[in-house]
Backbone bond lengths (Angstrom), bond angles and torsions (degrees), N, CA, C in turn:
res aa  C-N    CA-C-N  psi(-1)  N-CA   C-N-CA  omega(-1)  CA-C   N-CA-C  phi
1 K - - - 1.413 - - 1.483 112.33 -
2 D 1.378 115.97 -41.55 1.421 121.83 175.54 1.516 111.85 -54.14
3 A 1.313 116.80 -43.73 1.496 120.61 -178.39 1.449 110.65 -64.69
4 L 1.321 117.95 -35.23 1.512 121.25 -179.69 1.487 108.27 -67.40
5 K 1.351 120.10 -45.67 1.456 122.99 177.71 1.531 110.73 -60.60
6 A 1.338 120.26 -41.23 1.469 121.27 178.24 1.572 109.85 -65.61
7 A 1.254 116.25 -36.75 1.450 121.92 -179.39 1.520 111.07 -64.52
8 V 1.317 115.16 -43.40 1.503 123.93 -178.79 1.456 107.23 -67.70
9 Q 1.251 123.73 -39.84 1.424 131.19 -179.62 1.585 111.39 -68.68
10 E 1.310 118.25 -29.01 1.417 121.82 -179.74 1.534 109.14 -82.62
11 T 1.391 115.85 100.98 1.398 118.56 -173.97 1.564 115.44 -108.65
12 N 1.367 115.26 -8.73 1.456 120.77 -176.40 1.525 111.39 -95.07
13 K 1.254 117.45 0.75 1.495 120.05 175.68 1.491 110.88 -153.72
14 P 1.322 118.97 153.76 1.478 123.60 -175.09 1.521 109.68 -67.48
15 T 1.370 118.72 141.92 1.411 123.58 176.85 1.541 109.96 -119.86
16 I 1.221 114.53 143.98 1.442 120.37 175.69 1.485 111.14 -112.76
17 I 1.327 114.80 125.65 1.496 121.20 -179.68 1.566 110.16 -111.21
18 N 1.333 114.84 117.64 1.477 115.10 -179.49 1.497 106.99 -90.07
19 V 1.330 116.44 133.02 1.470 121.12 -179.60 1.518 104.60 -116.88
20 M 1.291 115.80 123.10 1.481 122.83 174.46 1.442 112.99 -68.36
21 I 1.346 115.85 122.04 1.462 118.30 179.14 1.471 108.79 -102.81
22 S 1.318 117.56 134.44 1.431 125.49 -177.44 1.544 109.62 -63.11
23 S 1.296 120.50 118.55 1.427 120.72 178.54 1.508 112.23 -74.08
24 S 1.304 120.44 -13.28 1.425 122.54 179.74 1.550 110.56 -89.13
25 A 1.224 119.54 -6.89 1.468 123.71 -176.11 1.611 103.48 -73.45
26 Q 1.337 108.31 133.77 1.503 115.34 179.68 1.516 108.30 -91.78
27 R 1.400 117.18 145.11 1.455 120.29 174.75 1.502 107.79 -64.69
28 K 1.352 112.20 146.37 1.534 115.66 174.86 1.460 111.31 -84.43
29 Q 1.243 115.28 130.75 1.451 124.53 178.80 1.547 109.84 -57.07
30 Q 1.276 118.94 129.02 1.445 122.52 -179.79 1.556 108.19 -103.46
31 D 1.257 118.54 125.76 1.415 125.54 -178.90 1.523 112.02 -98.99
32 F 1.306 119.34 116.08 1.365 123.53 178.56 1.549 110.92 -115.62
33 D 1.355 116.16 135.47 1.497 120.79 -174.76 1.544 111.13 -91.37
34 W 1.417 117.38 17.75 1.430 117.49 178.59 1.468 109.08 -84.77
């Protein structure tokens, strides 16, 4: 959280925020009517 606050306060240069993505999360099935 501290890193996020620091990134938001840094306005004069671009900031990169890495977000950990759960590897156990399953992709949502997409339903197409074609």
